[in-house]
Structure formats: structure tokens, C-alpha cells
C-alpha positions, 0 to 999 in steps of 0.5 A: 831706139831699141833702148827707148822702145824697151823702156816704153814697154817696161813703163807701159807694163808697170802702168798696167800692173800697178793701175790694175792693182789700184782698180782691183783695190778700189773695186774688190771690196765692193764686189764681196757680195757678188762672187761671180763678178769678182771671180770674173774680174779676178780671172781677167786681171790675173791674165793681164797682170801675168802678161804685164809682169812677164814683160816687166821682168824681161824688159827689166833684165834688159834695162839693167844690163851692165848695172851694178846690182849691189847698188842701193835702189837697184838691189832693193828693187830687185829684192822687192820684185822677188817678194812681189813675185812670191806673193803673186804666185801665192795669191793667184794660184792658192789664196784667191782660188780658195777664196772663190770656193770658201770665202771667209778668211781666204777672201780677207787674205787675198785682199791683204796680199793684193794690197801689199803687192800694190804698196810694194809695186808703188815702192818699186816704182819710186825706186825706179825713179830714184835709179834714174836720178 
């Protein structure tokens, strides 16, 4: 029962994080001319995405207990999670706030980091499916 509940929370957090990234990917470019709207959306999603990411890390650590982390899909998944975490910190605490103040190249960088994290999140999701057989 505990394993199933934790797996459910893990999947719900993944759906929240990836789904939010997909929504942001679709909406952010259209809000380029509405800085207040994109700032509000970004702040709301940042809080939600960090909660989802924290739950993913916590439940993920529980779910892989006893696994050999050196195995193909798991080791790649863990490496990608580390890269996503670095990009997320860079995006949320440096690039996106600078984009909100200065626009221009920072806005473009924020979009590309977000898109990269979305692609990496989908790859991580695929690797998760591969791990389950």
C-alpha cells in the first residue's frame, strides 16, 4: 500500500511538472508583449513546479531503494534529473528574474532553458517507463 501511494504521488508530481512545462511552452511566447501576465504566470508556476520537483526527488529516492543505480535507464535518468535541477535553479533564480527586468536576450534564454527542461523531462519520463519493463 505504501509503495503504491508513493508511486501515485511520484506520477502525480511528474504530470504536474511536465504538464505545467507544456502549458508554459505553449503560452509564454504569446505573452511576450504582456510582461505582467507572464511574470504572474511564471511566479505561480515556479512555486508549483518546485513543490512538484521536491515531491519527485523525495518519492523517487524511496522508489529506487535497493536498485542498482548503475543500470542503464536508471543511471541515465538520475544524470538527467541532476541536469534538469541545475537548469531549473539557473532558470528560476537568475535567468527568468533577469528576463523580467531586462527582457531581450534573457527572455530568449529563459524560453530555451524552459524548452530544454521540458524535453529532458519527457526523456526522463520515457526512461521511467523503460525501467518498469
